[in-house]
C-alpha positions in Angstrom: 23.0 -29.6 4.3 26.1 -27.5 3.7 24.6 -26.2 0.4 21.4 -25.2 2.1 23.2 -23.4 4.9 25.5 -21.6 2.4 22.7 -20.3 0.2 20.5 -19.4 3.2 23.4 -17.5 4.8 24.0 -15.5 1.6 20.3 -14.7 1.3 20.3 -13.5 4.9 23.6 -11.5 4.6 22.6 -9.7 1.4 19.4 -8.3 3.0 20.6 -7.5 6.5 20.9 -3.8 5.6 17.2 -3.7 4.8 16.5 -4.1 8.6 17.1 -0.4 9.0 14.8 0.6 6.1 11.6 2.5 6.5 8.1 1.7 5.2 8.1 2.3 1.4 5.6 2.6 -1.4 2.6 0.2 -1.0 3.6 -0.5 2.7 1.6 2.5 3.8 -1.8 1.3 2.5 -1.2 -2.4 3.3 0.1 -1.8 6.8 0.0 1.8 8.2 -3.6 2.5 7.2 -5.0 -1.1 7.1 -7.7 -1.4 9.8 -7.4 -5.2 9.8 -4.1 -4.9 11.6 -5.5 -3.1 14.6 -6.3 -5.0 17.8 -9.8 -3.5 18.0 -10.7 -5.0 14.6 -11.9 -8.6 14.9 -9.2 -10.8 13.4 -11.9 -12.7 11.4 -12.2 -9.6 9.1 -8.9 -10.6 7.6 -10.7 -13.5 5.9 -13.4 -11.3 4.4 -11.3 -8.4 3.2 -8.6 -8.1 0.5 -4.9 -7.4 1.1 -5.6 -3.7 1.5 -8.4 -4.0 4.0 -11.3 -3.5 1.5 -14.3 -5.9 1.6 -13.5 -8.6 -1.0 -16.9 -8.5 -2.6 -16.8 -4.7 -2.9 -16.8 -3.5 -6.5 -13.7 -1.5 -5.9 -11.7 -4.3 -4.3 -8.4 -5.3 -5.7 -9.5 -8.9 -5.2 -6.1 -9.8 -3.9 -7.0 -12.3 -1.2 -4.0 -13.0 1.0 -5.3 -13.6 4.5 -2.2 -15.5 5.8 0.1 -12.6 4.8 -2.2 -10.0 6.4 -2.4 -12.2 9.5 1.4 -12.2 9.6 1.3 -8.3 9.4 -1.2 -8.3 12.3 1.1 -10.4 14.4 4.0 -8.0 13.6 1.7 -5.1 14.6 0.7 -6.8 17.8 4.4 -7.4 18.8 6.1 -4.3 17.5 3.4 -1.8 16.4 4.5 0.2 13.4 8.3 -0.3 13.9 9.4 -1.3 10.4 12.4 -3.2 11.8 10.4 -6.3 12.9 8.5 -6.4 9.5 11.7 -6.4 7.6 13.2 -9.0 9.8 10.4 -11.4 9.1 10.8 -10.8 5.3 14.6 -11.5 5.5 14.1 -14.7 7.5 11.4 -15.9 5.1 13.7 -15.3 2.2 16.5 -17.2 3.9 14.1 -20.1 4.5 12.9 -20.1 0.9 16.5 -20.1 -0.3 17.3 -23.1 1.8 14.3 -25.0 0.6 15.0 -24.1 -3.0 18.6 -25.5 -2.6 17.1 -28.7 -1.1 14.9 -29.0 -4.2 17.8 -28.3 -6.5 19.8 -31.1 -4.8 17.0 -33.6 -5.7 17.5 -32.6 -9.4 21.3 -31.9 -9.5 22.8 -34.0 -6.7 25.2 -33.0 -3.9 27.8 -31.3 -6.0 28.7 -27.7 -6.5 26.1 -27.2 -9.2 23.5 -27.4 -6.5 25.4 -24.8 -4.5 25.5 -22.6 -7.6 21.7 -22.8 -8.1 21.1 -21.9 -4.4 23.5 -19.0 -4.4 22.1 -17.7 -7.7 18.6 -17.7 -6.2 19.8 -16.1 -2.9 21.6 -13.3 -4.7 19.2 -12.5 -7.6 18.4 -8.8 -7.7 14.8 -9.4 -8.9 14.0 -10.5 -5.4 14.8 -7.1 -3.9 11.3 -5.7 -4.2 9.8 -8.9 -2.6 12.2 -9.0 0.3 13.1 -5.3 0.9 9.5 -4.1 0.3 7.4 -5.3 3.2 4.3 -6.0 1.0 6.5 -8.4 -1.0 6.1 -10.8 1.9 3.1 -12.2 0.1 5.3 -13.5 -2.6 8.0 -14.8 -0.3 5.5 -16.5 2.0 3.7 -18.1 -1.0 7.1 -19.3 -2.2 7.8 -21.0 1.1 4.6 -23.1 1.0 5.0 -23.5 -2.8 8.3 -25.3 -2.2 7.0 -27.2 0.8 4.1 -28.4 -1.3 6.4 -29.5 -4.1 8.8 -31.3 -1.8 5.8 -33.1 -0.2 4.7 -34.2 -3.6 8.2 -35.5 -4.5 8.1 -37.6 -1.3 4.6 -38.8 -2.3 6.0 -39.9 -5.7 9.0 -41.7 -4.0 6.7 -43.6 -1.6 3.8 -44.2 -3.9 3.0 -47.9 -4.0 5.6 -48.7 -1.3 4.3 -47.0 1.9 1.0 -46.1 3.5 2.6 -42.7 4.3 2.4 -41.7 0.7 -1.1 -40.3 1.1 0.0 -38.3 4.1 2.6 -36.7 1.9 -0.1 -36.0 -0.7 -2.3 -34.4 2.0 0.7 -32.2 2.9 1.0 -31.3 -0.8 -2.7 -30.2 -0.9 -2.5 -28.3 2.4 0.7 -26.5 1.6 -0.7 -25.6 -1.9 -3.8 -24.1 -0.2 -1.6 -22.1 2.2 0.6 -20.9 -0.6 -2.6 -19.6 -2.4 -3.7 -17.9 0.8 -0.3 -16.1 0.9 -0.7 -15.1 -2.8 -2.9 -16.2 -5.6 -0.2 -17.7 -7.9 0.7 -20.2 -5.1 -1.9 -22.6 -6.4 0.1 -23.1 -9.6 2.4 -25.5 -7.6 -0.1 -28.2 -8.3 0.5 -27.9 -12.0 4.3 -27.9 -11.4 3.9 -31.0 -9.3 2.0 -32.7 -12.1 4.9 -31.8 -14.5 7.4 -33.2 -12.1 5.5 -36.5 -11.8 5.0 -37.0 -15.5 8.3 -35.7 -17.0 10.8 -36.1 -14.2 9.6 -39.0 -12.0 8.2 -41.1 -14.8 10.5 -39.6 -17.5 7.7 -39.5 -20.1 7.9 -37.7 -23.4 4.9 -36.0 -25.0 4.0 -39.0 -27.3 4.2 -41.4 -24.3 1.9 -39.6 -21.9 -1.6 -40.8 -23.0 -0.6 -44.5 -23.7 1.2 -44.6 -20.3 -1.7 -43.2 -18.4 -4.2 -45.6 -20.0 -2.1 -48.6 -18.8 -3.5 -50.3 -15.7 -0.1 -50.5 -14.1 0.1 -46.7 -14.2 -3.2 -46.2 -12.4 -1.3 -44.6 -9.4 0.0 -41.9 -11.8 -3.4 -41.3 -13.2 -4.9 -41.1 -9.7 -2.3 -38.6 -8.4 -2.7 -36.3 -11.4 -6.5 -36.5 -11.2 -6.4 -35.6 -7.5 -4.1 -32.7 -8.2 -6.5 -31.5 -10.9 -9.5 -31.9 -8.6 -7.8 -30.1 -5.7 -6.6 -27.2 -7.9 -10.0 -26.8 -9.5 -11.6 -26.8 -6.0 -9.2 -24.1 -4.7 -9.7 -21.9 -7.8 -13.5 -22.3 -7.6 -13.6 -21.5 -3.9 -11.3 -18.5 -4.5 -13.6 -17.2 -7.3 -16.7 -17.7 -5.2 -15.2 -16.0 -2.2 -14.4 -12.8 -4.2 -17.9 -12.5 -5.5 -17.5 -14.3 -8.8 -16.3 -11.0 -10.4 -12.8 -10.1 -11.6 -11.2 -6.9 -10.3 -11.4 -3.6 -12.2 -8.3 -1.4 -12.7 -7.7 2.1 -14.0 -6.2 2.5 -17.4 -2.9 3.8 -16.0 -2.4 0.5 -14.1 -2.4 -1.5 -17.3 -2.6 0.7 -20.4 -2.6 -2.2 -22.9 -5.8 -3.6 -21.3 -7.5 -0.3 -21.8 -6.6 -0.1 -25.5 -9.4 -0.4 -28.1 -7.0 -2.0 -30.6 -6.8 -5.8 -30.7 -3.4 -5.5 -32.4 -2.0 -3.2 -29.7 -3.2 -5.5 -26.9 -1.9 -8.6 -28.7 1.6 -7.3 -29.5 2.0 -5.7 -26.1 0.9 -8.7 -24.1 3.1 -11.0 -26.2 6.0 -8.7 -25.6 5.7 -8.3 -21.8 6.9 -11.8 -20.9 10.0 -11.0 -23.0 10.6 -8.0 -20.9 10.2 -10.0 -17.8 12.7 -12.6 -18.9 15.2 -9.8 -19.7 14.8 -8.5 -16.1 15.6 -12.0 -14.9 18.6 -12.3 -17.2 19.9 -8.8 -16.9 18.4 -6.9 -14.0 20.3 -3.7 -14.7 17.3 -1.4 -14.6 14.8 -2.0 -11.8 11.9 0.1 -10.7 9.4 0.2 -7.8 6.6 0.7 -10.4 6.2 -0.2 -14.1 2.7 1.2 -14.7 1.6 4.0 -17.0 4.1 4.5 -19.8 7.0 2.7 -18.3 6.7 0.1 -21.1 5.4 1.9 -24.2 2.6 0.1 -26.1 3.5 -1.8 -29.2 1.3 -0.2 -31.8 2.5 -1.6 -35.1 4.1 -4.7 -36.5 7.1 -2.6 -37.5 8.0 -1.9 -33.8 11.5 -3.3 -33.5 10.6 -4.8 -30.1 8.6 -7.5 -31.9 11.9 -9.0 -32.9 12.6 -9.6 -29.2 9.2 -11.2 -28.9 9.9 -13.6 -31.8 13.4 -14.4 -30.4 11.9 -15.1 -27.0 9.1 -17.5 -28.1 11.5 -19.2 -30.6 14.0 -19.9 -27.8 11.2 -21.1 -25.5 9.9 -23.5 -28.1 13.4 -24.8 -28.9 14.0 -25.4 -25.2 10.7 -27.2 -24.8 11.4 -29.3 -27.9 14.9 -30.2 -26.5 13.3 -31.2 -23.2 10.5 -33.3 -24.7 12.2 -34.9 -27.7 13.5 -38.4 -27.8 16.6 -38.5 -25.5 20.2 -38.6 -26.8 22.6 -41.5 -26.3 24.9 -39.5 -24.0 23.8 -38.0 -20.7 25.4 -36.5 -17.7 24.9 -36.6 -13.9 25.7 -33.6 -11.9 28.6 -32.5 -14.0 30.0 -35.9 -14.8 29.7 -37.6 -18.1 27.5 -40.7 -18.2 27.6 -43.2 -21.1 25.0 -46.0 -21.2 24.3 -45.4 -17.6 27.6 -46.7 -16.2 29.0 -43.6 -14.6 28.0 -43.0 -11.0 28.2 -39.5 -9.6 27.9 -38.1 -6.0 26.5 -41.4 -4.8 23.5 -41.4 -7.2 23.2 -43.7 -10.1 21.8 -42.4 -13.4 19.7 -44.2 -16.0 21.2 -43.7 -19.4 19.0 -42.3 -22.1 19.5 -45.5 -24.1 18.2 -47.6 -21.2 15.4 -45.2 -20.7 14.3 -45.3 -24.3 14.5 -49.1 -24.6 13.1 -50.2 -21.3 9.5 -50.2 -20.1 8.5 -46.8 -18.8 9.1 -46.8 -15.1 9.7 -44.3 -12.3 13.1 -43.0 -11.4 12.8 -44.7 -8.0 13.5 -48.4 -7.8 12.0 -50.6 -5.1 14.3 -52.5 -2.8 14.1 -56.3 -2.9 15.4 -58.4 -0.1 15.1 -62.2 -0.1 12.6 -61.9 -2.9 10.3 -59.6 -1.0 9.6 -56.0 -2.0 10.1 -53.8 1.1 8.1 -50.6 2.0 11.2 -48.3 1.6 12.0 -46.5 -1.5 15.4 -46.8 -3.2 17.8 -43.9 -3.6 16.8 -41.1 -6.0 18.2 -41.5 -9.5 19.1 -38.0 -10.8 17.0 -36.9 -13.8 18.6 -36.1 -17.1 19.2 -32.6 -18.4 16.1 -32.8 -20.6 14.0 -33.7 -17.6 15.3 -30.8 -15.6 14.8 -28.4 -18.5 11.1 -29.4 -18.7 10.6 -28.9 -15.0 12.6 -25.6 -15.0 10.5 -24.3 -17.8 7.3 -25.3 -16.0 8.6 -23.6 -12.9 9.4 -20.5 -14.9 6.2 -20.3 -17.0 3.3 -21.8 -15.0 3.5 -19.5 -11.9 3.9 -16.5 -14.3 0.8 -17.3 -16.3 -1.7 -15.5 -14.0 0.3 -12.3 -14.6 0.2 -12.6 -18.5 -3.3 -11.1 -19.0 -4.2 -14.4 -20.7 -7.2 -15.3 -18.5 -8.0 -11.9 -17.0 -6.5 -8.4 -17.0 -4.1 -7.6 -14.2 -3.5 -4.3 -12.4 0.1 -3.9 -13.5 2.3 -3.9 -16.5 5.4 -5.5 -14.9 5.7 -6.3 -11.2 9.2 -7.4 -10.1 7.9 -9.2 -7.0 5.7 -11.4 -9.2 8.9 -12.9 -10.6 10.0 -14.3 -7.2 8.6 -17.8 -7.8 9.4 -17.9 -11.6 13.0 -17.0 -10.8 13.4 -20.5 -9.3 12.9 -21.9 -12.8 15.2 -19.3 -14.3 18.0 -20.2 -11.8 17.6 -23.9 -12.5 17.7 -23.3 -16.3 20.9 -21.2 -16.0 22.5 -23.8 -13.7 21.6 -26.8 -15.7 22.6 -25.0 -18.9 26.0 -24.2 -17.5 26.4 -27.8 -16.2 25.5 -29.2 -19.7 28.2 -27.0 -21.3 30.6 -28.0 -18.6 30.1 -31.7 -19.4 30.1 -31.1 -23.2 33.5 -29.5 -23.4 36.6 -31.6 -22.9 39.3 -29.0 -22.3 40.0 -28.1 -18.7 40.4 -24.5 -19.6 36.9 -24.3 -21.1 35.5 -26.1 -18.1 37.1 -23.6 -15.7 35.9 -20.8 -17.9 32.2 -22.0 -17.7 32.4 -22.6 -14.0 34.0 -19.2 -13.2 31.7 -17.4 -15.6 28.7 -18.8 -13.6 30.3 -17.9 -10.3 31.0 -14.4 -11.7 27.4 -14.0 -12.7 26.4 -14.8 -9.1 28.8 -12.2 -7.8 27.4 -9.6 -10.1 23.9 -10.5 -9.1 24.9 -10.1 -5.4 26.5 -6.7 -6.0 23.5 -5.5 -7.8 21.2 -6.7 -5.0 23.3 -4.9 -2.4 23.1 -1.7 -4.4 19.4 -2.1 -5.1 18.8 -2.7 -1.3 20.2 0.8 -0.8 17.5 2.3 -2.9 14.9 0.6 -0.6 16.3 2.2 2.5 13.8 5.1 2.3 11.1 6.4 0.0 13.1 9.3 -1.3 15.9 7.1 -2.6 13.4 4.6 -4.0 11.5 7.1 -5.9 14.6 8.9 -7.2 15.8 5.6 -8.5 12.6 5.1 -10.5 12.6 8.4 -12.4 14.3 6.9 -15.4 11.7 4.1 -15.8 8.4 5.8 -14.7 9.0 9.5 -14.4 5.4 10.5 -13.8 4.8 8.1 -10.9 8.3 8.6 -9.4 8.2 12.4 -9.5 4.6 12.4 -8.0 5.6 10.1 -5.1 8.8 12.0 -4.6 6.7 15.2 -4.2 4.8 13.6 -1.3 8.1 12.7 0.4 9.6 16.1 0.0 6.4 17.7 1.2 6.5 15.6 4.4 10.1 16.9 4.9 8.8 20.5 4.6 10.8 21.0 1.4 7.9 22.9 -0.1 9.5 24.4 -3.2 11.1 21.1 -4.1 7.9 19.3 -3.6 6.0 21.7 -5.9 8.7 21.2 -8.6 8.4 17.4 -8.2 4.6 17.6 -8.7 4.9 19.8 -11.7 7.5 17.4 -13.2 5.1 14.6 -12.7 2.3 16.5 -14.5 4.7 17.4 -17.3 5.0 13.7 -18.1 1.3 12.9 -17.5 -1.0 15.9 -17.2 -4.2 14.1 -16.3 -3.1 12.4 -13.1 -5.9 13.2 -10.7 -3.9 12.3 -7.6 -1.0 14.6 -8.6 -3.3 17.5 -9.5 -5.0 17.0 -6.1 -1.6 16.8 -4.2 -0.4 20.0 -5.9 -3.6 21.7 -5.0 -3.3 20.6 -1.4 0.3 21.9 -1.2 -0.8 25.3 -2.6 -3.8 25.4 -0.2 -1.5 24.7 2.8 0.7 27.6 1.7 -2.3 30.0 1.4 -2.3 30.1 -2.4 -6.0 29.5 -2.5 -6.8 30.7 -6.1 -4.1 28.3 -7.6 -5.3 25.5 -5.3 -8.9 25.9 -6.5 -7.6 25.7 -10.1 -5.8 22.4 -9.5 -8.7 20.9 -7.5 -11.0 21.6 -10.4 -8.6 20.0 -12.8 -8.4 16.9 -10.5 -12.2 16.7 -10.4 -12.3 17.0 -14.2 -9.8 14.2 -14.5 -11.6 12.0 -11.9 -15.1 13.1 -11.1 -15.3 10.7 -8.1 -12.3 12.2 -6.2 -14.2 13.2 -3.0 -11.1 14.7 -1.3 -10.9 17.3 -4.1 -14.5 18.3 -3.5 -13.9 18.5 0.2 -10.9 20.9 0.0 -12.7 23.0 -2.7 -15.6 23.4 -0.4 -13.4 24.4 2.5 -11.6 27.1 0.5 -15.0 28.5 -0.8 -16.4 28.5 2.7 -13.4 30.4 4.1 -13.7 32.9 1.3 -17.3 33.6 2.3 -18.8 31.9 -0.9 -21.2 29.9 1.3 -23.7 28.9 -1.4 -21.0 27.6 -3.8 -19.4 25.8 -0.9 -22.8 24.2 0.1 -23.3 22.9 -3.5 -19.8 21.5 -3.5 -20.3 19.6 -0.2 -23.7 18.3 -1.3 -22.3 17.0 -4.6 -19.4 15.3 -2.8 -21.8 13.6 -0.4 -23.8 12.0 -3.3 -20.8 10.3 -4.9 -21.1 6.5 -4.5 -18.1 4.4 -3.6 -18.6 1.8 -6.3 -15.6 0.7 -8.4 -13.3 3.0 -6.3 -9.8 1.8 -5.5 -9.9 2.9 -1.9 -13.5 3.1 -0.7 -12.4 3.6 2.9 -10.6 6.9 2.0 -13.6 7.9 -0.2 -16.0 7.4 2.7 -13.8 9.4 5.0 -13.8 12.3 2.6 -17.6 12.1 2.1 -18.0 12.1 5.9 -15.7 15.1 6.2 -17.8 16.9 3.5 -20.9 16.3 5.5 -19.2 17.5 8.7 -18.2 20.7 7.0 -21.6 21.2 5.5 -23.1 20.8 8.9 -20.7 23.4 10.3 -21.7 25.8 7.4 -25.4 25.4 8.4 -24.4 25.8 12.1 -22.6 29.1 11.4 -25.6 30.3 9.6 -27.9 29.5 12.5 -29.7 26.6 10.8 -29.2 24.2 13.6 -31.9 21.7 12.6 -30.4 21.4 9.1 -27.0 21.0 10.7 -28.2 18.1 12.9 -29.8 16.4 9.9 -26.4 16.6 8.0 -24.5 15.4 11.0 -26.7 12.4 11.4 -26.2 11.5 7.7 -22.4 11.8 8.3 -22.6 9.3 11.2 -24.5 6.8 9.0 -21.9 7.1 6.2 -18.9 7.2 8.5 -16.3 4.4 7.9 -14.7 2.4 10.7 -11.4 4.3 10.5 -13.0 7.8 10.7 -12.2 9.7 13.9 -15.7 10.8 15.0 -14.9 13.0 18.0 -15.2 16.4 16.2 -18.5 15.2 14.5 -20.0 14.1 17.9 -18.9 17.4 19.5 -20.6 19.5 16.8 -23.7 17.4 17.3 -23.6 18.4 20.9 -23.1 22.1 19.9 -26.1 22.0 17.7 -28.3 20.5 20.4 -26.9 23.1 22.8 -28.0 25.9 20.6 -31.5 24.3 20.4 -31.5 24.2 24.2 -31.8 20.4 24.1 -29.3 20.0 26.9 -29.7 16.3 27.7 -29.0 15.4 24.0 -26.1 17.8 23.9 -24.6 16.2 27.0 -25.0 12.8 25.4 -23.0 13.7 22.3 -20.3 15.6 24.3 -19.8 12.4 26.3 -19.7 10.3 23.1 -17.0 12.7 21.8 -15.0 12.2 24.9 -15.5 8.4 24.8 -14.2 8.2 21.3 -11.1 10.3 22.1 -10.5 11.0 25.8 -8.1 13.8 25.2 -10.3 15.7 22.7 -9.8 19.3 23.8 -12.9 20.9 22.1 -15.2 18.4 23.8 -13.7 19.3 27.2 -14.4 23.0 26.5 -17.9 22.6 25.2 -18.9 20.1 27.9 -17.4 22.4 30.5 -19.6 25.2 29.2 -22.7 22.9 29.4 -21.8 21.9 33.0 -21.4 25.6 33.9 -24.8 26.4 32.3 -26.5 23.6 34.3 -25.0 24.8 37.6 -22.3 22.1 38.0 -19.6 24.7 38.4 -16.9 22.7 40.1 -17.2 19.9 37.4 -17.1 22.5 34.7 -13.9 24.1 36.1 -12.2 20.6 36.1 -12.9 20.2 32.4 -11.5 23.6 31.6 -8.4 22.9 33.6 -8.1 19.5 32.0 -8.2 21.1 28.6 -5.4 23.4 29.6 -3.4 20.5 31.0 -3.8 18.6 27.7 -2.3 21.4 25.7 -0.9 24.3 27.7 0.1 26.1 24.4 -3.4 26.4 23.1 -4.8 30.0 23.7 -8.3 28.9 23.0 -8.3 26.8 26.2 -7.3 29.8 28.4 -10.0 31.9 26.6 -12.8 29.5 27.5 -11.6 29.2 31.1 -11.4 33.0 31.3 -15.0 33.4 30.1 -16.0 30.9 32.8 -14.1 32.9 35.5 -15.6 36.1 34.2 -19.1 34.7 34.7 -18.1 33.7 38.2 -17.0 37.3 38.8 -13.4 36.2 39.3 -12.2 39.2 37.3 -8.5 39.2 38.2 -8.1 35.5 37.2 -10.2 36.0 34.1 -8.0 38.9 33.0 -4.9 36.7 33.4 -6.5 34.0 31.3 -7.4 36.5 28.6 -3.9 37.8 28.4 -2.4 34.3 28.3 -4.8 33.3 25.5 -4.0 36.4 23.4 -0.3 35.9 23.8 -0.4 32.3 22.8 -2.7 32.7 19.8 -1.9 36.2 18.7 -2.7 35.4 15.1 -6.1 33.9 15.8 -8.8 36.6 15.5 -11.4 34.9 17.6 -9.1 34.3 20.5 -7.6 37.9 20.4 -11.1 39.5 20.0 -12.6 37.5 22.8 -9.6 38.2 25.0 -10.1 42.0 24.4 -13.8 41.6 25.4 -12.9 39.9 28.7 -10.3 42.5 29.6 -12.8 45.2 28.9 -15.4 43.5 31.1 -12.7 43.3 33.8 -12.3 47.0 33.4 -8.7 46.6 32.2 -9.3 49.1 29.4 -5.6 49.7 28.4 -5.0 46.0 27.9 -8.3 45.7 26.1 -7.3 48.5 23.7 -4.1 46.7 22.9 -5.9 43.5 21.8 -8.8 45.2 20.1 -6.2 47.0 18.0 -4.5 43.7 17.2 -7.9 42.1 16.3 -8.6 45.1 13.9 -5.2 44.5 12.3 -5.9 40.8 11.9 -9.3 41.6 10.2 -9.1 45.1 8.9 -12.4 44.8 7.0 -14.5 43.4 9.8 -16.9 46.1 11.1 -17.4 44.6 14.6 -13.6 44.7 15.2 -13.4 48.4 14.1 -16.5 49.4 16.1 -15.2 47.8 19.3 -11.7 49.3 18.8 -13.5 52.7 18.4 -15.5 52.1 21.6 -12.4 51.3 23.7 -10.5 54.3 22.3 -13.6 56.3 23.1 -13.5 55.1 26.7 -9.8 55.7 27.0 -10.1 59.3 25.8 -8.4 58.8 22.4 -11.3 60.5 20.7 -10.0 61.3 17.2 -8.7 57.7 16.8 -12.1 56.5 18.0 -13.8 58.6 15.4 -11.6 57.3 12.6 -12.5 53.7 13.5 -16.2 54.4 13.9 -16.3 56.0 10.4 -14.3 53.1 8.9 -16.8 50.6 10.5 -19.8 52.6 9.0 -18.2 52.5 5.6 -18.2 48.7 5.8 -21.7 48.5 7.5 -23.5 51.8 7.0 -26.8 50.7 8.7 -25.2 49.6 12.0 -27.3 51.3 14.7 -24.8 50.8 17.6 -21.9 52.3 15.7 -24.1 55.3 14.6 -25.2 55.9 18.2 -21.6 55.7 19.6 -20.4 58.1 16.9 -23.1 60.7 17.8 -22.1 60.4 21.5 -18.5 60.8 20.5 -19.2 64.0 18.5 -21.0 65.5 21.4 -18.0 65.0 23.6 -15.6 66.3 21.0 -17.7 69.4 20.4 -17.8 70.1 24.1 -14.1 69.9 24.2 -13.7 72.1 21.2 -12.3 69.4 19.0 -12.8 69.3 15.3 -15.1 66.5 14.0 -15.5 65.0 10.6 -19.1 66.3 10.3 -17.9 70.0 10.7 
């Protein structure tokens, strides 16, 4: 128990500083924007959607079915909302629990000595676990590991009680249930059934390769055959159900996720896929360079036989085969038991007896658990565990290292990553056991005390170095900026791009722009980066440059709806209404098939339709606007905020004088968002129009209460007061509106109108002048400024503005009429006019 507590305590202590970390990288999509975590979403949706909240059978789904992990996120969300502290706490506690279970498992193989402690501490401190523990989405791997070990420990109990106790099948049931739970945390959890079979055959029954078939066919080993058969059946059933549930189709990924899979060359695919496990093993052995993302060109493709990295591949598979041969060959005469030499089975260590390899070879094949006989009667209790030999542990360690990693090798299907550090969480158990048992074997082999001490302290030093690296790496996971900066060396394109997003959120605009351009320097066709750079430029009023990058983004990814949306908005604001209309229509026709994030795509398509409807609305085509709004409502995803769309529906019905329909949609807008200010204002106007003046005033005042800094609210209330002939109050509202929104043309212009209607001509002149400066080429602004100057007796200035308005709109009858009246007055006063 002390070993378990020590290792768990280390695992807990090393990750305590992650409790203050923020959400990072994939956490946003899996948690912050995942609708399945929200209380209004039925919890049963978790069992039909993938890890990211997309319907599992959708063509663009990642097919990562991890409902138990998502359910744990939902519980976190229910308790603490989006406070990352509670999410990190659960991850750290799970890692501590897994470390304790792994140490218990190691004790079964290594006994109670210090080598078990070494194995537990090495697992607790290994830096490869940082992504799985410090990154919240890594909980899938940690949770799967928890049930993986529980399943394996249940199977070990099943083996020890098989044939002696009726509870043995209860333990087997526990094995199956925990394996299923492990798979529902993450897909690779199902591989525990294969590891259990390896344990039964090569550790519990101590079989060698040539002994397997003869032993299984013996009637006395029927229990072994039955257990393996049931494991196979249950594993096949779980995999079959998993495949059926995801629609019997594998996921599809972009070429940047896994470049080798997209290569047309069989040679490139073969060499690269054979090399990648070598790179993964190196990360386990020497985790000096770690990264949040290994996609794109982080690991360059192996294109020729002459690539020197092929030597690494050859060395890796040679070493693997030699280890497998050593573990499966006929045993040697001399063995060891938990660090103490054993000859002919006579040495006892740590309270556990060990069968010698000679006895094992010469005796009938039998399990490493002996039945207890009292007075000639076999009891129902199992005897003490006899520790397996080094060869047995090597076989089991290799299986624990290799089998859970097989789904990530591209052997059966292509995966959506090149390397993923969190995928190594379970295989690292096998690695830690291999290192520990190797050090123990060397420790037993050498005779000099100095060499024994050297081996022991070298292993301890390795654990210390691992712990230091983990502590340093945890610092990188404190926030996204540090994380992405740490990944620039490995994956500069992805790291610079993500860093640009972080810098932009910090309002470091020039630095963000530089980061985006750096990302595009390394990989110029990244649609997301082109779009993000365009968005940054658009938000800083650099519209021509923004359009350029949006068009490049669309060229790189023709299905990028958000790029169409922002292109259309810029074109609409530039007055290029026909081009904007075509852009919005094209966007609305893009299907969501095979898209990575169909929810975001549907939101962009809905926004495109909303803006298209606004375009029709501004052109006075209210029926067409309504038709587009209705289509937007049909295509609208669950997470889309519909209040603005419903409000514009009401506006269109209002213009068509369909007041009951307008009222319905205004109310729908307010139901969907009770503090939606535009709906308060438009509904207030409708109430005033239908004679419900007191109710209307309440809605106007409520809008002001919701946002006292918004000039538009005061403007609408002022217009209401003006219609009610409350001129003094209306004038005050107009001034307040223009002061608050003195850069908004509509607010300033309407405020000037209200002041003029309230006969406050001097104040009206001030705001007409401001409106004309905001839009110097807008004829109506110049004409109205001329009119108020005319009324205020500033005749020459009035003439100049009338003439400027006519230059922009020569056929305007009102301006022409006002100018003629002005000239008559000027001639009577003897003033010089432009016509003379």
